matplotlib code that plots the C-alpha trace (Angstrom):
import matplotlib.pyplot as plt

x = [-15.2, -13.9, -10.1, -8.5, -6.8, -3.9, -0.9, 1.5, 4.9, 7.5, 9.1, 5.6, 6.8, 5.6, 4.7, 2.9, 0.6, 0.4, -1.0, -3.3, -5.4, -4.8, -7.8, -6.8, -4.1, -5.6, -2.7, 0.7, 3.1, 7.3, 8.1, 5.9, 1.8, 0.0, -2.4, -5.6, -5.1, -7.7, -5.9, -6.8, -9.3, -8.0, -4.8, -4.4, -2.0, -2.8, -4.3, -5.4, -9.0, -8.1, -6.2, -7.9, -9.4, -7.8, -5.0, -3.1, 0.7, 2.4, 5.9, 8.8, 11.0, 14.7, 17.5, 20.1, 20.8, 19.3, 15.8, 16.8, 17.5, 14.2, 12.1, 14.5, 13.0, 9.7, 9.4, 10.7, 8.4, 5.5, 6.7, 6.6, 3.1, -0.2, -3.1, -6.4, -5.9, -2.6, -2.6, -0.8, 2.1, 1.0, 4.2, 6.9, 8.0, 11.7, 11.0, 11.4, 14.2, 17.4, 15.6, 16.3, 13.0, 10.3, 6.7, 4.7, 1.6, -0.5, -4.0, -6.5, -9.0, -11.8, -12.4, -10.1, -7.4, -6.6, -4.8, -8.2, -9.7, -8.0, -8.1, -11.6, -12.8, -9.7, -8.3, -9.7, -11.7, -9.4, -11.8, -11.4, -8.3, -8.2, -10.4, -8.5, -5.1, -6.7, -7.8, -3.9, -2.1]
y = [10.0, 13.3, 14.8, 15.8, 18.5, 16.6, 17.4, 15.0, 13.4, 16.1, 14.0, 12.6, 12.2, 14.8, 11.8, 10.5, 13.4, 14.7, 10.7, 10.4, 13.1, 12.4, 11.2, 9.8, 8.2, 4.6, 3.9, 4.4, 1.8, 1.7, 2.1, 5.1, 5.8, 4.3, 6.9, 6.1, 8.2, 8.3, 8.5, 12.5, 11.7, 15.0, 13.1, 10.3, 8.1, 4.5, 3.2, 0.1, 0.3, -2.0, 0.1, 0.9, 3.9, 4.0, 3.2, 2.7, 4.1, 2.8, 5.4, 2.8, 4.6, 3.5, 3.7, 1.0, -2.2, -4.0, -2.0, -1.2, -5.1, -6.0, -3.1, -4.3, -7.9, -6.6, -4.7, -7.4, -9.6, -7.6, -6.5, -10.7, -11.3, -11.6, -13.1, -12.1, -12.6, -10.5, -6.8, -5.9, -3.4, -0.3, 2.0, 2.9, 6.2, 7.6, 10.5, 14.0, 14.6, 13.0, 10.9, 7.0, 5.1, 4.3, 5.0, 2.1, 2.3, -0.4, -2.1, -0.8, -3.2, -2.4, -4.9, -6.4, -8.5, -11.6, -10.4, -8.2, -11.2, -13.0, -9.9, -9.8, -13.3, -15.8, -18.7, -19.9, -23.4, -25.5, -25.4, -21.3, -21.1, -24.0, -22.3, -18.9, -20.6, -22.3, -19.0, -17.5, -20.4]
z = [0.4, 0.9, 0.8, 4.4, 5.7, 6.8, 5.7, 3.8, 5.0, 4.1, 1.6, 0.1, -3.8, -6.0, -8.7, -6.4, -5.8, -9.7, -10.1, -7.0, -4.0, -0.8, 1.4, 4.7, 6.9, 7.0, 9.8, 10.6, 12.0, 13.2, 9.2, 8.7, 7.3, 5.0, 3.1, 1.7, -2.1, -5.0, -8.7, -10.2, -12.8, -14.8, -15.6, -18.2, -16.9, -18.3, -21.2, -19.2, -17.7, -15.2, -12.9, -9.3, -8.7, -4.9, -3.7, -0.4, -0.7, 2.1, 3.3, 4.4, 6.1, 5.9, 8.6, 8.2, 5.3, 6.9, 6.5, 3.0, 2.1, 3.6, 1.6, -1.5, -0.7, -0.1, -3.3, -5.7, -4.2, -4.7, -8.4, -9.1, -7.4, -9.7, -7.2, -6.8, -3.7, -2.6, -3.1, -6.2, -6.3, -8.3, -8.3, -6.2, -5.5, -4.0, -1.5, -2.6, -0.2, 0.7, 3.0, 2.9, 1.9, -0.6, -1.2, -2.5, -4.2, -3.4, -4.2, -2.1, -0.6, 1.7, 4.6, 7.0, 7.1, 8.3, 11.5, 12.3, 11.5, 14.2, 16.6, 15.9, 16.4, 17.9, 16.4, 13.6, 12.9, 10.9, 7.6, 7.6, 7.9, 4.9, 3.2, 3.6, 2.4, -0.5, -1.7, -1.5, -3.3]

ax = plt.figure().add_subplot(projection="3d")
ax.plot(x, y, z, "-o")
ax.set_aspect("equal")
plt.show()
């Protein structure tokens, strides 16, 4: 995967820049962008050989108290999750500016998510829905 020349958001955390090389924007939504990143090989950040080589770093903007509660709840839930079929929170970062928000480094999984599967195929057969649900439990 080649590096991108796209510039990072102005409040991109220096810690994230030190740990990960930005490759490209995976997507953008109402709360911010999601960047595909690659762990920098020039740093030994952990002795854990299972650390992912790639991560998706999601910027979450926080504009009010309700959004802050939602972000705190999402981070707390992701920190507790430990399941092979659920994206893991690798780390969270504070923005470099005084902006209200967070950056979440998440495990990166290539392929379609359930939403994309639904868009492409329409309603799922009961047997497929059951299979997906079984893998989540």
